SERO-642981 format. One record per atom (N, C-alpha, C): x, y, z. Coordinates in Angstrom, 1 decimal. Layout:
// residues N
- xx,yy,zz
- X,Y,Z
...
// end
This chain:
// residues 314
- xx,yy,zz
- -15.2,-13.5,-19.8
- -14.0,-13.1,-18.9
- -13.1,-12.1,-19.6
- -12.9,-12.4,-20.9
- -11.8,-11.7,-21.7
- -12.4,-10.4,-22.0
- -13.7,-10.2,-22.2
- -14.4,-9.0,-22.5
- -14.4,-8.1,-21.1
- -14.6,-8.7,-20.1
- -14.8,-8.1,-18.8
- -13.2,-7.3,-18.6
- -12.1,-8.2,-18.7
- -10.9,-7.7,-18.5
- -10.5,-6.6,-19.5
- -10.9,-6.7,-20.7
- -10.6,-5.8,-21.8
- -11.3,-4.5,-21.4
- -12.4,-4.5,-20.9
- -13.2,-3.2,-20.5
- -12.4,-2.5,-19.3
- -12.1,-3.4,-18.4
- -11.3,-2.8,-17.3
- -10.0,-2.2,-17.6
- -9.3,-2.8,-18.5
- -8.0,-2.2,-19.0
- -8.3,-0.9,-19.7
- -9.2,-0.9,-20.5
- -9.5,0.3,-21.3
- -10.0,1.4,-20.5
- -10.7,1.1,-19.4
- -11.0,2.0,-18.3
- -9.9,2.5,-17.6
- -8.8,1.8,-17.3
- -7.6,2.1,-16.6
- -6.8,3.2,-17.4
- -6.9,3.3,-18.7
- -6.1,4.3,-19.4
- -6.5,5.7,-19.1
- -7.7,6.1,-19.2
- -7.9,7.5,-18.8
- -7.7,7.8,-17.4
- -7.9,6.7,-16.5
- -7.7,6.9,-15.1
- -6.2,7.1,-14.8
- -5.3,6.3,-15.6
- -3.8,6.6,-15.4
- -3.3,8.1,-16.0
- -4.1,8.4,-17.1
- -3.7,9.7,-17.6
- -4.1,10.8,-16.7
- -5.3,10.6,-16.0
- -5.8,11.6,-15.0
- -4.8,11.7,-14.0
- -4.2,10.5,-13.4
- -3.3,10.4,-12.3
- -2.1,11.1,-12.8
- -1.5,11.1,-13.9
- -0.2,11.7,-14.4
- -0.5,13.3,-14.3
- -1.7,13.7,-14.8
- -1.9,15.1,-14.7
- -1.9,15.7,-13.2
- -2.6,14.9,-12.2
- -2.7,15.2,-10.9
- -1.3,15.3,-10.2
- -0.5,14.0,-10.7
- 0.9,14.0,-9.9
- 1.7,15.3,-10.5
- 1.7,15.5,-11.7
- 2.6,16.6,-12.1
- 2.2,17.9,-11.6
- 0.8,18.2,-11.6
- 0.4,19.5,-11.1
- 0.5,19.6,-9.6
- 0.4,18.5,-8.9
- 0.6,18.6,-7.4
- 2.1,18.9,-7.1
- 2.9,18.2,-7.8
- 4.5,18.4,-7.5
- 4.8,19.8,-8.1
- 4.3,20.2,-9.1
- 4.5,21.6,-9.5
- 4.2,22.8,-8.5
- 3.1,22.4,-7.7
- 2.7,23.3,-6.7
- 3.3,23.3,-5.3
- 4.2,22.3,-5.3
- 5.0,22.2,-4.0
- 5.9,23.3,-3.8
- 5.7,24.0,-2.8
- 6.7,25.2,-2.5
- 8.2,24.7,-2.6
- 9.0,25.5,-3.1
- 10.5,25.3,-3.0
- 11.0,25.2,-4.4
- 12.2,25.4,-4.6
- 12.8,25.5,-5.8
- 14.1,24.5,-5.9
- 14.0,23.4,-6.7
- 15.1,22.4,-6.8
- 16.3,23.0,-7.1
- 16.4,24.2,-7.9
- 17.6,24.8,-8.3
- 18.4,25.3,-7.0
- 17.6,26.1,-6.3
- 18.2,26.6,-5.1
- 18.6,25.6,-4.1
- 17.7,24.5,-4.0
- 18.1,23.4,-3.1
- 19.4,22.7,-3.6
- 19.6,22.6,-4.9
- 20.7,21.9,-5.3
- 22.0,22.9,-5.3
- 21.9,24.1,-5.7
- 23.1,25.2,-5.8
- 23.2,25.9,-4.6
- 22.2,26.1,-3.8
- 22.3,27.1,-2.8
- 21.7,28.4,-3.0
- 21.1,29.1,-2.2
- 20.4,30.4,-2.4
- 21.5,31.5,-2.8
- 22.6,31.4,-2.6
- 23.6,32.3,-3.1
- 24.4,31.9,-4.3
- 23.9,31.1,-5.2
- 24.5,30.7,-6.5
- 24.3,31.9,-7.5
- 25.2,31.9,-8.3
- 25.1,33.1,-9.4
- 23.9,32.8,-10.4
- 23.5,33.8,-10.9
- 22.3,33.8,-11.8
- 22.7,32.9,-12.8
- 23.8,32.9,-13.5
- 24.3,32.1,-14.7
- 24.3,30.6,-14.4
- 24.5,30.2,-13.3
- 24.6,28.8,-12.9
- 23.2,28.4,-12.7
- 22.4,29.2,-12.0
- 21.0,28.9,-11.9
- 20.2,28.7,-13.2
- 20.5,29.6,-14.1
- 19.8,29.5,-15.5
- 20.4,28.3,-16.2
- 21.5,28.0,-16.1
- 22.1,26.8,-16.9
- 21.4,25.6,-16.3
- 21.5,25.4,-14.8
- 20.7,24.3,-14.3
- 19.4,24.1,-14.6
- 18.6,25.2,-14.7
- 17.1,25.2,-14.9
- 17.0,24.9,-16.3
- 17.9,25.3,-17.2
- 17.5,24.9,-18.6
- 18.0,23.4,-18.9
- 18.9,22.9,-18.2
- 19.3,21.4,-18.3
- 18.2,20.6,-17.8
- 17.5,21.0,-16.7
- 16.4,20.2,-16.1
- 15.1,20.6,-16.8
- 15.0,21.5,-17.6
- 13.8,21.7,-18.4
- 12.9,22.6,-17.6
- 13.2,23.3,-16.3
- 12.4,24.0,-15.6
- 12.0,25.3,-16.1
- 12.9,25.7,-17.1
- 12.5,27.2,-17.8
- 11.4,27.2,-18.8
- 10.9,25.9,-19.0
- 9.8,25.7,-20.1
- 8.3,25.9,-19.4
- 7.5,26.4,-20.1
- 6.1,26.4,-19.6
- 5.6,25.0,-19.1
- 4.7,25.1,-18.1
- 4.3,23.9,-17.4
- 3.7,22.8,-18.5
- 2.9,23.3,-19.3
- 2.2,22.2,-20.3
- 3.4,21.5,-21.2
- 4.4,22.4,-21.5
- 5.5,21.7,-22.2
- 6.2,20.7,-21.3
- 6.6,21.1,-20.1
- 7.1,20.2,-19.2
- 6.4,19.0,-18.9
- 5.0,19.0,-18.9
- 4.3,17.9,-18.6
- 4.2,17.0,-19.7
- 4.2,17.5,-21.1
- 4.2,16.8,-22.2
- 5.5,16.0,-22.4
- 6.6,16.7,-22.1
- 7.9,16.0,-22.1
- 8.1,15.0,-21.1
- 7.6,15.3,-19.8
- 7.8,14.2,-18.8
- 6.9,13.0,-19.1
- 5.7,13.2,-19.7
- 4.8,12.0,-19.9
- 5.4,11.2,-21.0
- 5.9,12.0,-22.1
- 6.4,11.2,-23.2
- 7.6,10.2,-22.7
- 8.5,10.7,-21.8
- 9.5,9.9,-21.3
- 9.1,8.9,-20.3
- 8.0,9.3,-19.4
- 7.6,8.1,-18.5
- 6.9,7.0,-19.2
- 6.2,7.2,-20.5
- 5.5,6.1,-21.1
- 6.6,5.1,-21.5
- 7.7,5.6,-21.9
- 8.8,4.7,-22.3
- 9.7,4.1,-21.0
- 9.4,4.6,-19.8
- 10.0,4.0,-18.6
- 11.1,4.9,-18.2
- 11.2,6.1,-18.8
- 12.3,7.0,-18.4
- 11.7,8.1,-17.5
- 12.0,8.0,-16.2
- 11.3,8.9,-15.2
- 12.3,10.1,-14.9
- 13.3,10.4,-15.7
- 14.2,11.4,-15.4
- 15.5,11.1,-14.6
- 16.0,12.1,-14.0
- 17.3,12.0,-13.3
- 17.1,12.7,-12.0
- 17.4,12.1,-10.9
- 17.4,12.6,-9.6
- 18.3,13.9,-9.4
- 17.6,15.1,-8.9
- 18.4,16.2,-8.8
- 19.4,16.1,-7.8
- 19.1,15.6,-6.6
- 19.9,15.4,-5.5
- 21.0,14.2,-5.7
- 20.6,13.1,-6.3
- 21.6,12.0,-6.3
- 22.2,12.0,-7.7
- 21.8,12.6,-8.8
- 22.3,12.6,-10.2
- 22.3,11.2,-10.6
- 21.3,10.4,-10.3
- 21.2,9.1,-10.8
- 19.7,9.0,-11.5
- 19.6,7.9,-12.5
- 18.3,7.8,-13.0
- 17.2,7.6,-12.0
- 16.1,8.1,-12.0
- 15.1,7.8,-11.0
- 14.7,6.4,-11.0
- 14.6,5.7,-12.1
- 14.3,4.4,-12.1
- 15.3,3.5,-11.3
- 16.6,3.6,-11.4
- 17.6,3.0,-10.6
- 17.4,3.3,-9.1
- 16.9,4.4,-8.7
- 16.6,4.7,-7.4
- 15.3,4.1,-6.8
- 14.3,4.0,-7.8
- 13.0,3.5,-7.3
- 12.9,2.1,-7.2
- 13.6,1.2,-8.1
- 13.5,-0.2,-8.2
- 13.9,-0.8,-6.9
- 14.9,-0.5,-6.3
- 15.3,-1.2,-5.0
- 14.3,-0.7,-4.0
- 14.0,0.6,-3.8
- 13.0,1.0,-2.9
- 11.6,0.4,-3.0
- 11.2,0.2,-4.3
- 9.9,-0.4,-4.5
- 9.9,-2.0,-4.1
- 11.0,-2.6,-4.2
- 11.2,-4.0,-3.8
- 11.2,-4.0,-2.2
- 11.7,-3.1,-1.5
- 11.6,-3.2,-0.1
- 10.1,-2.9,0.4
- 9.4,-2.0,-0.4
- 8.1,-1.6,0.0
- 7.2,-2.9,-0.3
- 7.4,-3.5,-1.3
- 6.7,-4.9,-1.6
- 6.8,-5.9,-0.6
- 8.0,-5.9,0.0
- 8.3,-6.9,1.1
- 7.5,-6.5,2.3
- 7.6,-5.3,2.7
- 6.8,-4.8,3.7
- 5.3,-4.9,3.7
- 4.9,-4.5,2.5
- 3.4,-4.6,2.0
- 2.9,-6.1,2.1
- 3.8,-7.0,1.6
- 3.4,-8.4,1.6
- 3.3,-9.0,2.9
- 4.2,-8.7,3.8
- 4.2,-9.2,5.2
- 3.0,-8.6,5.8
- 2.7,-7.3,5.6
- 1.5,-6.9,6.4
- 0.2,-7.3,5.9
- 0.2,-7.6,4.5
- -1.0,-8.1,3.9
- -1.4,-9.5,4.4
- -0.3,-10.3,4.7
- -0.4,-11.7,5.1
- -1.2,-11.5,6.5
- -0.6,-10.7,7.4
- -1.3,-10.5,8.7
- -2.7,-9.9,8.7
- -3.0,-9.0,7.8
- -4.3,-8.4,7.5
- -5.3,-9.6,7.1
- -4.9,-10.4,6.0
- -5.8,-11.5,5.4
- -6.1,-12.5,6.5
- -5.0,-13.0,7.1
- -5.3,-14.2,8.1
- -6.0,-13.5,9.3
- -5.5,-12.5,9.9
- -6.2,-12.0,11.1
- -7.6,-11.5,10.9
- -7.7,-11.0,9.7
- -9.2,-10.5,9.4
- -10.0,-11.6,9.2
- -9.6,-12.7,8.5
- -10.4,-14.0,8.4
- -10.7,-14.6,9.7
- -9.7,-14.7,10.5
- -9.9,-15.4,11.9
- -10.9,-14.6,12.8
- -10.6,-13.4,12.9
- -11.3,-12.6,13.8
- -12.7,-12.4,13.3
- -12.9,-12.1,11.9
- -14.3,-12.1,11.4
- -15.0,-13.4,11.5
- -14.4,-14.5,11.4
- -15.2,-15.8,11.5
- -15.6,-15.9,13.0
- -14.7,-15.7,13.9
- -15.0,-15.7,15.4
- -16.2,-14.9,15.7
- -16.2,-13.6,15.2
- -17.3,-12.8,15.5
- -18.6,-13.2,14.9
- -18.6,-13.8,13.6
- -19.8,-14.3,12.9
- -20.4,-15.6,13.5
- -19.4,-16.6,14.0
- -19.9,-17.7,14.6
- -20.2,-17.7,15.9
- -19.7,-16.8,16.7
- -19.9,-16.7,18.2
- -20.2,-15.1,18.5
- -21.3,-14.5,17.9
- -21.4,-13.2,18.1
- -21.7,-12.8,19.5
- -22.4,-13.6,20.3
- -22.7,-13.4,21.7
- -21.7,-14.0,22.7
- -20.9,-14.7,22.3
- -19.9,-15.4,23.1
- -18.7,-14.6,23.4
- -17.7,-15.0,24.2
- -16.7,-14.5,24.5
- -15.7,-14.1,23.3
- -15.4,-15.1,22.4
- -14.7,-15.0,21.2
- -15.2,-13.8,20.3
- -16.5,-13.9,20.1
- -17.2,-12.7,19.3
- -17.0,-11.4,19.9
- -17.1,-11.3,21.2
- -17.0,-10.0,21.8
- -15.5,-9.5,21.8
- -14.6,-10.4,22.0
- -13.2,-10.1,21.9
- -12.7,-9.6,20.5
- -13.2,-10.3,19.6
- -12.9,-10.0,18.2
- -13.4,-8.7,17.6
- -14.8,-8.4,18.1
- -15.2,-7.2,17.9
- -14.5,-5.9,18.6
- -14.2,-6.3,19.9
- -13.4,-5.2,20.6
- -12.1,-4.9,19.9
- -11.4,-5.9,19.5
- -10.0,-5.8,18.8
- -10.2,-5.1,17.5
- -11.2,-5.5,16.9
- -11.4,-4.7,15.5
- -11.7,-3.3,15.6
- -12.5,-2.9,16.6
- -12.7,-1.5,16.9
- -11.5,-0.8,17.4
- -10.7,-1.5,18.3
- -9.5,-1.0,18.8
- -8.4,-0.6,17.7
- -8.4,-1.6,16.7
- -7.4,-1.6,15.5
- -7.9,-0.5,14.7
- -9.0,-0.3,14.3
- -9.5,0.9,13.4
- -9.3,2.0,14.1
- -9.4,2.2,15.3
- -9.4,3.5,16.1
- -7.9,3.9,16.6
- -7.1,2.9,16.6
- -5.7,3.3,17.0
- -4.8,4.1,15.9
- -4.3,5.2,16.2
- -3.4,6.0,15.2
- -2.2,5.2,15.0
- -2.0,5.0,13.5
- -0.8,4.3,13.2
- 0.5,4.7,13.7
- 0.5,6.0,13.6
- 1.8,6.7,14.1
- 2.1,6.5,15.6
- 1.2,6.6,16.4
- 1.1,6.3,17.8
- 1.6,4.7,18.0
- 0.9,3.8,17.3
- 1.0,2.5,17.6
- 2.6,2.0,17.2
- 3.0,2.6,16.1
- 4.4,2.4,15.7
- 5.4,2.8,16.8
- 5.2,4.0,17.4
- 6.0,4.4,18.4
- 5.8,3.6,19.7
- 4.7,3.1,20.1
- 4.6,2.2,21.2
- 5.2,1.0,21.0
- 5.2,0.3,19.6
- 5.9,-1.0,19.6
- 7.4,-0.7,19.6
- 7.9,0.4,19.2
- 9.2,0.7,19.2
- 9.8,0.9,20.7
- 8.9,1.5,21.7
- 9.2,1.8,22.9
- 9.1,0.5,23.7
- 8.3,-0.5,23.4
- 8.1,-1.5,24.2
- 9.0,-2.6,23.8
- 8.9,-3.1,22.5
- 9.7,-4.4,22.2
- 11.0,-4.0,21.7
- 11.4,-2.7,21.3
- 12.7,-2.4,20.9
- 13.6,-1.8,21.9
- 12.9,-0.8,22.8
- 13.7,-0.1,23.8
- 13.7,-0.8,25.2
- 12.5,-1.2,25.5
- 12.5,-1.7,26.9
- 12.8,-3.3,26.9
- 12.1,-4.1,26.2
- 12.3,-5.5,26.2
- 13.5,-5.9,25.3
- 13.8,-5.0,24.3
- 15.0,-5.4,23.3
- 14.8,-6.8,22.8
- 13.6,-7.1,22.4
- 13.4,-8.4,21.7
- 13.5,-8.3,20.1
- 13.3,-7.1,19.6
- 13.4,-6.8,18.1
- 14.0,-5.5,17.9
- 14.6,-5.5,16.8
- 15.3,-4.2,16.3
- 14.3,-3.0,16.1
- 14.7,-1.9,16.0
- 13.8,-0.7,16.1
- 13.7,-0.2,14.6
- 14.6,-0.6,13.7
- 14.6,0.0,12.4
- 15.6,-0.7,11.5
- 15.5,-0.4,10.3
- 16.5,-0.9,9.3
- 15.8,-2.3,8.7
- 16.8,-2.9,7.9
- 16.4,-4.1,7.4
- 17.5,-5.3,7.8
- 18.5,-4.9,8.2
- 19.6,-5.8,8.7
- 20.4,-5.3,9.8
- 21.0,-6.0,10.6
- 22.0,-5.4,11.6
- 23.1,-5.1,11.0
- 23.7,-3.9,11.5
- 24.9,-3.5,11.0
- 26.1,-4.4,11.0
- 26.4,-5.1,12.2
- 27.5,-6.0,12.3
- 27.0,-7.3,12.3
- 25.8,-7.6,11.8
- 25.2,-9.1,11.6
- 25.7,-9.6,10.3
- 25.3,-10.9,10.2
- 25.5,-11.6,8.9
- 24.5,-11.4,7.8
- 23.4,-10.9,8.2
- 22.3,-10.7,7.3
- 21.6,-11.9,7.2
- 20.8,-12.1,6.0
- 20.1,-13.3,5.7
- 18.6,-13.1,6.1
- 17.9,-14.1,5.6
- 16.3,-14.1,5.8
- 15.8,-14.0,7.1
- 16.7,-14.7,8.1
- 16.2,-14.5,9.4
- 16.3,-13.2,10.0
- 17.4,-12.5,9.7
- 17.6,-11.1,10.2
- 16.6,-10.2,9.6
- 16.3,-10.4,8.3
- 15.2,-9.5,7.8
- 13.9,-9.7,8.4
- 13.5,-10.9,8.7
- 12.3,-11.1,9.4
- 12.4,-10.6,10.7
- 13.2,-10.6,11.5
- 13.4,-9.9,12.8
- 13.1,-8.4,12.6
- 13.7,-7.7,11.6
- 13.4,-6.3,11.4
- 12.1,-6.1,10.8
- 11.4,-7.1,10.2
- 10.2,-7.0,9.5
- 9.0,-7.0,10.4
- 9.0,-7.6,11.6
- 8.0,-7.8,12.5
- 7.2,-6.6,12.9
- 7.9,-5.7,13.6
- 7.4,-4.4,14.1
- 6.8,-3.6,13.0
- 7.5,-3.3,12.0
- 6.7,-2.4,10.9
- 5.6,-3.1,10.3
- 5.7,-4.5,10.0
- 4.5,-5.1,9.5
- 3.4,-5.1,10.3
- 3.5,-5.2,11.8
- 2.4,-5.1,12.5
- 1.8,-3.8,12.6
- 2.8,-2.6,12.6
- 2.1,-1.3,12.8
- 1.5,-0.9,11.4
- 1.9,-1.5,10.3
- 1.2,-1.1,9.0
- -0.2,-1.8,8.9
- -0.2,-3.2,9.5
- -1.3,-4.0,9.3
- -2.5,-3.8,10.2
- -2.3,-3.0,11.3
- -3.1,-3.0,12.3
- -4.5,-2.3,12.0
- -4.6,-1.2,11.3
- -5.9,-0.6,10.9
- -6.5,-1.4,9.8
- -5.7,-1.9,8.7
- -6.4,-2.6,7.7
- -7.0,-3.9,8.2
- -6.3,-4.6,9.1
- -6.8,-5.9,9.7
- -8.1,-5.5,10.4
- -8.3,-4.5,11.2
- -9.6,-4.3,11.9
- -10.7,-3.9,10.9
- -10.4,-3.3,9.7
- -11.5,-3.1,8.7
- -11.9,-4.4,8.0
- -10.8,-5.2,7.8
- -11.1,-6.4,7.0
- -11.9,-7.4,8.0
- -11.6,-7.5,9.3
- -12.2,-8.4,10.1
- -13.8,-7.9,10.4
- -14.1,-6.5,10.4
- -15.4,-6.2,10.6
- -16.2,-6.4,9.3
- -15.6,-6.3,8.1
- -16.4,-6.5,6.9
- -16.7,-7.9,6.7
- -15.7,-8.7,7.0
- -15.9,-10.2,6.8
- -16.9,-10.8,7.7
- -16.8,-10.2,9.0
- -17.8,-10.6,10.1
- -19.2,-10.4,9.5
- -19.3,-9.2,9.1
- -20.7,-8.8,8.6
- -21.2,-9.5,7.4
- -20.3,-9.7,6.5
- -20.7,-10.6,5.4
- -20.9,-12.1,5.6
- -20.1,-12.6,6.5
- -20.4,-14.0,6.8
- -21.5,-14.2,7.8
- -21.8,-13.3,8.7
- -23.1,-13.4,9.5
- -24.3,-13.2,8.8
- -24.2,-12.4,7.5
- -25.4,-12.2,6.8
- -25.7,-13.5,6.0
- -24.6,-14.2,5.6
- -24.9,-15.4,4.9
- -25.4,-16.6,6.0
- -24.8,-16.6,7.0
- -25.3,-17.6,8.0
- -26.7,-17.3,8.5
- -27.1,-16.1,8.5
- -28.5,-15.7,8.8
- -29.5,-16.0,7.7
- -29.0,-16.5,6.6
- -30.0,-16.7,5.4
- -30.5,-18.1,5.4
- -31.1,-18.5,4.3
- -31.5,-19.9,4.0
- -30.5,-21.0,3.7
- -29.3,-20.4,3.2
- -28.3,-21.3,2.7
- -27.8,-22.3,3.8
- -27.4,-22.0,4.9
- -27.1,-23.1,5.8
- -28.1,-24.1,6.0
- -29.3,-23.8,6.2
- -30.4,-24.8,6.4
- -30.5,-25.7,5.2
- -30.5,-25.2,3.9
- -30.5,-25.9,2.8
- -29.3,-26.9,2.6
- -28.1,-26.6,3.0
- -26.9,-27.2,3.0
- -27.0,-28.4,3.9
- -27.6,-28.1,5.1
- -27.6,-29.2,6.2
- -28.7,-30.1,5.8
- -29.8,-29.8,5.1
- -30.9,-30.6,4.8
- -30.3,-31.7,3.6
- -29.2,-31.2,2.8
- -28.7,-32.1,1.9
- -27.8,-33.1,2.5
- -27.6,-33.1,3.8
- -26.7,-33.9,4.4
- -25.3,-33.5,4.6
- -25.0,-32.3,4.5
- -23.4,-31.8,4.6
- -23.1,-31.6,5.9
- -21.7,-31.7,6.2
- -21.3,-31.7,7.4
- -21.1,-30.2,7.9
- -21.0,-30.0,9.3
- -20.9,-28.6,9.6
- -19.6,-27.9,9.0
- -18.4,-28.5,8.9
- -17.3,-27.8,8.2
- -17.7,-27.6,6.7
- -18.4,-28.5,6.1
- -18.6,-28.2,4.6
- -19.6,-27.1,4.6
- -20.5,-27.0,5.4
- -21.6,-25.9,5.5
- -20.9,-24.6,5.6
- -19.9,-24.5,6.6
- -19.1,-23.2,6.8
- -18.4,-22.8,5.7
- -17.8,-23.9,5.0
- -16.9,-23.6,3.9
- -17.8,-23.0,2.7
- -19.0,-23.6,2.5
- -19.9,-22.9,1.4
- -20.2,-21.5,1.8
- -20.6,-21.3,3.1
- -21.0,-20.0,3.5
- -19.8,-19.1,3.5
- -18.6,-19.4,3.7
- -17.4,-18.6,3.6
- -17.2,-18.4,2.1
- -17.5,-19.3,1.2
- -17.4,-19.0,-0.2
- -18.3,-17.8,-0.7
- -19.5,-18.0,-0.1
- -20.5,-16.9,-0.4
- -20.2,-15.6,0.1
- -19.4,-15.5,1.2
- -19.0,-14.2,1.8
- -17.6,-13.7,1.1
- -17.0,-14.6,0.4
- -15.7,-14.3,-0.3
- -15.6,-13.0,-1.1
- -16.7,-12.7,-1.8
- -16.5,-11.5,-2.6
- -16.4,-10.0,-1.8
- -17.1,-10.1,-0.6
- -16.9,-9.0,0.3
- -15.5,-9.0,0.8
- -15.0,-10.2,1.3
- -13.6,-10.2,1.8
- -12.7,-9.8,0.6
- -12.8,-10.4,-0.5
- -11.9,-10.0,-1.6
- -11.8,-8.5,-1.9
- -13.0,-7.9,-1.8
- -13.1,-6.5,-2.2
- -12.3,-5.6,-1.1
- -12.6,-5.8,0.1
- -12.0,-5.1,1.2
- -10.6,-5.4,1.4
- -10.1,-6.6,1.2
- -8.7,-7.0,1.1
- -8.0,-6.4,-0.1
- -8.6,-6.3,-1.2
- -7.9,-5.7,-2.4
- -7.6,-4.1,-2.1
- -8.8,-3.6,-1.4
- -8.7,-2.2,-1.1
- -7.5,-2.0,-0.1
- -7.6,-2.7,1.0
- -6.3,-2.7,2.0
- -5.1,-3.0,1.5
- -5.0,-3.9,0.5
- -3.6,-4.1,-0.1
- -3.1,-2.8,-0.8
- -4.0,-2.3,-1.6
- -3.6,-0.9,-2.3
- -3.4,0.3,-1.2
- -4.1,0.2,-0.2
- -3.9,1.3,0.8
- -2.6,1.1,1.5
- -2.3,-0.3,1.8
- -0.9,-0.6,2.3
- 0.0,-0.2,1.6
- -0.1,-0.5,0.1
- 1.1,0.0,-0.8
- 1.4,1.5,-0.8
- 0.5,2.3,-0.6
- 0.6,3.7,-0.7
- 0.4,4.4,0.7
- 0.3,3.6,1.8
- 0.2,4.3,3.1
- 1.2,3.9,4.1
- 2.3,3.3,3.6
- 3.4,2.8,4.5
- 4.5,3.9,4.7
- 4.1,5.2,4.4
- 5.2,6.2,4.4
- 5.5,6.6,5.8
- 4.6,6.6,6.7
- 5.0,6.8,8.1
- 5.7,5.6,8.7
- 5.2,4.5,8.5
- 6.0,3.2,9.0
- 7.3,3.2,8.5
- 7.5,3.5,7.2
- 8.9,3.3,6.6
- 9.7,4.5,7.3
- 9.1,5.5,7.5
- 9.9,6.6,8.0
- 10.4,6.3,9.4
- 9.4,6.1,10.3
- 9.7,5.7,11.7
- 10.7,4.5,11.9
- 10.3,3.4,11.0
- 11.4,2.3,11.2
- 12.5,2.3,10.4
- 12.8,3.4,9.7
- 13.9,3.6,8.7
- 14.0,2.4,7.8
- 12.7,2.1,7.2
- 12.8,0.9,6.2
- 13.0,1.8,4.9
- 14.0,1.3,4.0
- 14.3,1.9,2.8
- 13.4,1.6,1.7
- 12.2,2.0,1.8
- 11.1,1.8,0.8
- 10.8,3.1,0.1
- 9.7,2.9,-0.9
- 9.3,4.1,-1.6
- 8.8,5.2,-0.6
- 8.0,5.0,0.4
- 7.6,5.9,1.3
- 8.9,6.8,1.9
- 9.7,6.0,2.4
- 10.9,6.7,2.9
- 11.7,7.5,1.8
- 11.8,6.9,0.6
- 12.4,7.7,-0.5
- 11.7,9.0,-0.8
- 10.2,8.9,-0.9
- 9.6,10.0,-1.2
- 9.7,11.1,0.0
- 9.7,10.6,1.2
- 9.9,11.5,2.3
- 11.1,12.3,2.3
- 12.2,11.6,1.9
- 13.5,12.2,1.6
- 13.6,13.2,0.6
- 12.9,12.7,-0.7
- 13.0,13.5,-1.8
- 12.1,14.8,-1.6
- 11.0,14.8,-0.9
- 10.2,15.9,-0.6
- 11.0,16.9,0.3
- 11.8,16.5,1.2
- 12.7,17.3,1.9
- 13.9,17.9,1.2
- 14.2,17.2,0.1
- 15.4,17.8,-0.7
- 14.8,18.5,-1.9
- 13.4,18.6,-2.1
- 12.8,19.1,-3.3
- 13.4,18.6,-4.6
- 13.4,17.2,-4.5
- 13.8,16.4,-5.6
- 12.7,16.1,-6.4
- 12.2,16.9,-7.2
- 10.8,16.7,-7.9
- 10.8,15.4,-8.8
- 11.9,15.2,-9.7
- 11.8,14.0,-10.4
- 11.5,12.7,-9.7
- 12.2,12.5,-8.5
- 12.0,11.4,-7.8
- 10.6,11.3,-7.1
- 10.1,12.5,-6.8
- 8.8,12.7,-6.3
- 7.7,12.2,-7.3
- 7.9,12.8,-8.5
- 7.0,12.5,-9.6
- 6.9,11.0,-9.9
- 8.2,10.6,-10.0
- 8.1,9.0,-10.5
- 7.8,8.2,-9.3
- 8.0,8.4,-8.1
- 7.6,7.6,-6.9
- 6.0,7.7,-6.8
- 5.4,8.7,-6.9
- 4.0,8.8,-6.9
- 3.3,8.2,-8.0
- 3.9,8.3,-9.2
- 3.4,7.6,-10.4
- 3.4,6.1,-10.2
- 4.5,5.6,-9.9
- 4.7,4.2,-9.8
- 3.7,3.6,-8.7
- 3.4,4.4,-7.6
- 2.5,3.9,-6.5
- 1.0,3.9,-7.2
- 0.8,5.0,-7.9
- -0.4,5.1,-8.4
- -0.9,4.0,-9.5
- 0.3,3.7,-10.3
- 0.0,2.7,-11.4
- -0.1,1.2,-10.6
- 0.6,1.1,-9.5
- 0.5,-0.2,-8.7
- -1.0,-0.2,-8.1
- -1.4,1.0,-7.6
- -2.9,1.0,-7.1
- -4.0,0.5,-8.1
- -3.7,1.1,-9.3
- -4.8,0.9,-10.3
- -4.6,-0.7,-10.7
- -3.5,-1.1,-10.9
- -3.2,-2.6,-11.2
- -3.9,-3.4,-10.1
- -3.7,-3.2,-8.9
- -4.3,-4.0,-7.9
- -5.7,-4.0,-7.9
- -6.4,-2.8,-8.2
- -7.8,-2.8,-8.3
- -8.3,-3.7,-9.5
- -7.5,-3.7,-10.6
- -7.8,-4.5,-11.7
- -7.9,-5.9,-11.5
- -6.8,-6.4,-10.8
- -6.6,-7.7,-10.3
- -7.8,-8.1,-9.4
- -8.2,-7.3,-8.4
- -9.3,-7.6,-7.5
- -10.6,-7.7,-8.3
- -10.8,-6.9,-9.3
- -12.1,-7.0,-10.0
- -12.1,-8.3,-10.8
- -11.0,-8.7,-11.4
- -10.9,-9.8,-12.2
- -11.1,-11.1,-11.2
- -10.5,-11.1,-10.1
- -10.7,-12.2,-9.1
- -12.3,-12.2,-8.6
- -12.8,-11.0,-8.5
- -14.3,-10.9,-8.0
- -15.1,-11.6,-9.2
- -14.8,-11.2,-10.4
- -15.6,-11.7,-11.6
- -15.5,-13.2,-11.6
- -14.3,-13.7,-11.4
- -14.0,-15.2,-11.4
- -14.9,-16.0,-10.4
- -14.9,-15.3,-9.2
- -15.6,-16.0,-8.1
- -17.1,-15.8,-8.4
- -17.6,-14.7,-8.6
- -19.1,-14.4,-9.0
- -19.2,-14.1,-10.4
- -19.7,-15.0,-11.3
- -20.0,-14.6,-12.7
- -21.0,-13.6,-12.9
- -21.7,-13.2,-12.0
- -22.8,-12.4,-12.2
- -22.0,-10.8,-12.4
- -20.9,-10.6,-11.9
- -20.2,-9.5,-12.0
- -19.7,-9.0,-13.4
- -19.4,-10.2,-14.3
- -19.2,-9.9,-15.6
- -20.0,-9.3,-16.6
- -21.4,-9.5,-16.2
- -22.4,-8.8,-17.0
- -22.7,-7.4,-16.6
// end
């Protein structure tokens, strides 16, 4: 197991290095000039040159990349052009809010995917199986942006059961209950598509195990029906773990629309505002943090897969 983890960590190094190159190059190609955004288009040339020199924008791109990478390795992601604050101080609170939203959505994905997938595999021709299959197809096909708008229109505007955005009421006392109320709609909107994918993959994996010889052999040994189902679910767990890990990583990087629509102060909303302001240090730091989290989640999923199935280690 240690050798497996060591190999995965070593493979992550060139991956992350390639990510830094792509992040820096992509941000460098974004149209717009942070100097003009900060000083205005009518600023004198001396002020523009001084600011560009202070930000290091007057250097060649390879030199800018090497300088940025050297600072990023030590945890220094630069200073926000718009906010004049360290990027790390801006990213840490936003990352915490994104993790809260991602964690809530992932719980819905995992629980809903297992329940719907199990219903579809155990009763493929019955009403529960048909309903779970229909819901999975609808969840995968529904546009996330449109679902979010529909949830706001129905539950926030018409019924007024839940708030439409933010993390706490402006004039409320705050607290965990207030946070949960604000978390329901964005978590559902973010979880819908991953839930459908997880349910379909787990249904196919569990149905394949149930169609094999394992259930008959377990029943011949005298095991009860719940025990047989538990063993079959264990054999289908690697497929569930793989798809759930991928969906967790996609949730972490794909909640930008949800955070923007629901005014959730996470990394996605921060990157959206930074892109509008051409705040390149925040964009680079935010995308890098999300990419590192994506790679870390994949390593954890591979480790858990290897722990469940020892054949993967070889």
